[in-house]
C-alpha positions in Angstrom: -21.6 -45.4 -23.0 -22.3 -45.6 -19.5 -18.2 -46.3 -18.6 -17.4 -43.6 -20.9 -19.7 -41.7 -18.8 -18.1 -42.1 -15.9 -14.4 -41.4 -17.2 -15.7 -38.4 -18.6 -17.1 -37.1 -15.1 -14.5 -38.6 -13.7 -12.1 -36.4 -15.9 -14.0 -33.3 -15.0 -14.4 -33.8 -11.6 -10.3 -34.2 -11.6 -9.7 -30.6 -12.8 -12.5 -29.2 -10.7 -10.4 -30.2 -7.8 -7.0 -29.0 -9.0 -9.1 -26.0 -10.1 -9.8 -25.3 -6.7 -6.5 -26.3 -5.5 -5.1 -23.7 -7.5 -7.6 -21.0 -6.5 -6.5 -21.9 -2.8 -3.2 -21.5 -2.9 -3.9 -18.2 -4.9 -5.8 -16.8 -1.8 -4.1 -13.8 -0.4 -2.6 -14.5 3.1 -1.6 -10.6 3.5 -2.2 -9.4 7.0 -4.2 -6.4 8.1 -1.3 -4.9 9.0 0.0 -4.4 5.6 -1.5 -1.5 3.2 -0.5 -0.6 -0.3 -0.4 2.7 -2.1 0.9 3.7 -5.7 3.9 6.5 -6.0 5.2 8.5 -9.1 8.9 7.6 -9.8 9.9 10.0 -12.1 13.2 8.9 -11.8 12.4 5.7 -14.0 9.5 7.1 -16.1 6.8 4.8 -14.1 4.4 4.3 -11.1 5.7 2.4 -8.4 3.2 0.3 -5.9 4.4 0.1 -2.6 3.6 -2.1 0.5 3.8 -1.0 4.0 3.8 -2.7 7.2 2.7 -1.0 10.6 3.4 -2.7 13.4 0.1 -3.4 15.7 1.0 -1.2 17.9 1.8 1.5 15.5 -1.6 2.6 16.2 -1.9 2.6 20.0 2.1 4.9 20.5 3.1 7.8 19.8 6.5 6.4 18.9 8.7 6.5 16.1 9.7 3.6 14.1 12.8 2.1 12.4 12.3 1.8 9.2 13.3 -1.4 6.8 13.3 -0.8 3.2 12.7 -3.9 0.6 12.8 -4.7 -3.0 10.2 -7.5 -4.9 7.1 -6.5 -2.2 5.6 -9.4 -4.7 7.1 -11.8 -3.2 7.5 -10.4 0.9 3.6 -10.6 2.3 1.1 -12.1 -0.2 1.0 -16.3 -1.7 -1.1 -14.8 -4.0 1.3 -12.3 -5.4 4.2 -14.0 -4.7 6.4 -15.8 -7.7 7.3 -19.1 -5.7 6.0 -18.7 -2.2 6.2 -15.4 -0.1 8.7 -14.3 2.8 6.0 -14.2 5.5 7.5 -10.8 6.4 3.8 -9.3 8.2 3.5 -12.8 9.9 7.0 -13.3 11.2 6.9 -9.1 12.5 4.0 -9.7 14.7 5.3 -13.0 16.1 8.4 -11.2 17.6 6.4 -7.6 17.9 9.0 -5.9 16.5 9.0 -2.1 16.8 9.2 -1.6 12.8 7.3 -0.2 9.4 8.2 -2.1 6.4 8.4 -0.9 2.7 8.2 -3.2 -0.1 8.9 -2.2 -3.5 7.2 -3.9 -6.3 10.1 -4.6 -9.0 9.6 -3.1 -12.4 8.2 -7.0 -13.8 10.7 -7.0 -17.2 12.3 -4.0 -15.9 13.4 -5.9 -12.9 17.5 -6.6 -14.0 17.8 -3.5 -15.3 16.4 -1.6 -11.7 18.4 -3.7 -9.6 21.9 -3.9 -10.8 24.0 -1.2 -10.8 26.3 -2.0 -13.6 26.5 -3.1 -16.6 26.7 -7.0 -17.7 27.7 -7.4 -21.4 25.1 -10.4 -21.7 22.7 -9.5 -20.2 22.7 -5.4 -19.8 21.2 -3.5 -16.5 22.8 -1.1 -15.0 20.2 1.6 -13.8 20.4 1.1 -10.1 21.1 4.6 -9.9 18.1 5.7 -11.0 16.5 3.0 -8.6 18.1 4.3 -5.8 17.5 8.1 -6.1 13.8 7.1 -6.7 14.2 5.1 -3.2 15.8 8.1 -1.7 14.7 11.7 -3.1 11.3 10.1 -3.7 10.2 7.3 -2.0 11.4 7.8 1.3 10.7 11.5 1.5 6.9 10.8 1.3 7.5 7.6 3.9 8.7 10.1 6.2 6.3 12.4 6.1 3.3 10.2 5.8 4.5 7.9 8.9 6.5 8.2 12.4 9.7 7.2 11.3 13.4 6.8 12.7 15.4 8.9 10.2 19.0 8.2 11.3 20.9 6.3 9.2 20.9 3.7 12.1 17.6 3.5 12.0 17.2 2.6 7.9 17.8 -1.1 6.7 17.7 -2.0 2.8 17.0 -5.6 2.4 16.9 -8.0 -0.6 17.9 -11.2 -2.4 19.5 -12.1 -5.2 19.3 -9.4 -7.5 18.2 -7.4 -4.5 21.1 -8.3 -2.4 23.5 -6.9 -5.3 21.1 -3.9 -5.0 21.3 -3.4 -1.1 25.2 -3.9 -0.8 25.5 -1.1 -3.6 22.5 1.2 -1.5 25.0 1.3 1.4 28.2 1.9 -0.5 26.5 4.8 -2.9 24.5 6.5 0.0 26.1 5.7 3.2 24.6 8.7 5.1 21.1 7.1 4.1 21.8 2.8 4.6 23.5 2.1 7.9 22.6 -1.5 7.5 21.9 -3.9 4.9 20.4 -7.6 4.5 22.5 -9.0 1.7 20.6 -12.5 0.9 22.1 -14.8 -2.4 23.6 -11.6 -3.6 24.0 -11.7 -7.5 27.8 -10.7 -7.4 28.7 -12.4 -10.2 27.1 -10.0 -12.4 29.6 -7.8 -12.3 33.2 -7.5 -10.9 32.2 -3.5 -10.7 31.0 -4.3 -7.4 34.3 -5.4 -6.1 36.6 -2.7 -7.4 34.0 -0.5 -5.9 34.3 -1.9 -2.3 37.8 -1.7 -3.0 38.6 1.9 -3.6 35.3 3.0 -1.1 35.8 4.8 2.0 36.2 3.2 5.4 32.4 1.3 5.2 30.9 1.9 8.5 27.7 0.3 8.0 26.4 -3.2 8.7 25.6 -6.1 6.7 24.3 -9.5 7.0 25.0 -11.6 4.9 23.0 -15.0 3.6 23.2 -17.8 1.0 23.1 -21.4 0.6 25.8 -23.5 -0.3 23.7 -25.1 -2.7 22.9 -22.3 -5.0 25.5 -22.3 -8.0 29.0 -23.3 -7.9 30.2 -19.6 -7.2 27.7 -18.2 -4.6 29.6 -18.9 -1.9 33.3 -18.3 -3.3 31.8 -15.0 -4.2 30.5 -13.7 -0.3 33.4 -14.9 0.9 35.5 -12.4 -1.1 33.3 -9.5 -0.3 34.2 -10.6 3.2 37.4 -10.7 2.6 37.7 -7.2 1.0 35.2 -5.2 3.8 37.9 -6.9 6.2 40.5 -5.2 4.1 38.5 -2.1 4.1 37.8 -2.4 8.0 39.0 -3.7 11.4 37.1 -7.4 11.3 37.2 -6.8 15.0 34.4 -4.2 14.8 31.9 -7.3 13.9 30.2 -5.2 11.4 29.2 -8.1 9.1 28.0 -11.2 9.8 27.7 -14.6 7.3 25.4 -17.1 7.4 26.0 -19.6 5.4 23.3 -22.6 4.9 23.7 -26.0 4.3 21.8 -27.6 1.4 20.6 -23.5 1.2 19.0 -23.3 -2.8 18.2 -20.1 -4.3 14.9 -19.6 -3.2 12.5 -18.0 -0.7 12.2 -20.5 1.5 15.4 -20.1 2.1 15.2 -16.3 2.5 12.2 -16.6 4.5 13.8 -18.7 7.0 16.9 -16.2 7.4 15.0 -13.1 7.6 14.0 -13.4 11.4 17.5 -13.8 12.6 18.9 -11.2 9.8 16.6 -8.3 11.4 17.6 -9.1 15.2 21.2 -9.1 14.4 21.0 -5.8 12.4 19.3 -4.3 14.9 16.6 -1.7 14.9 
């Protein structure tokens, strides 16, 4: 009986320890520079939660700031809300003292694929990024520009995301070149649709800046897909303009660590 009691106590102690560790991992890591609000998204027939990062000197400054619009806000600032680790966007920008506002848009959970894909895939569906981007351009951005001191020109407006968010960030610049002058395109899901290549080929001269990032251990086609898009861009405009940069990370995998580690280099190269 004593042995049984000991084993039971050991079991419950182990479970309690694991639970405590899990709760510790799930503690919020968001900085005081970040706040949230909700906004109606009529284009998507839903309400969106928006995360806002303001630079440390925002309250004491009278300056206007460039803005980065980012997808999948749950993964940007807080380990508690992230799927498999956060990007540490707030901490990284604090360390840089970067004069930039970040607007994080939460994904629609089961509707994420619909929102972040510009064209349908025969197997997976999707293809409603036009509605999502119209929400950003016609509803969210006007509200942000009204509420905060922002620089509104396209050279000061960046859109950034990874995976499907990388795909739709690239598409956003082609669809709204007058709004988004720069894009951070991480591990883009160009595999989802060949139409994105056709659109690039048919586009008028593309004048926006792109920072491409992927790892060579993500998938069989990631690097070749990215190289193909870079070739099309260089055919659309002279590579001598240095408007796109490509970084391929050795052994880099399709995860938050890759994107977190590449975030600072991307925004510094894109400029704000």
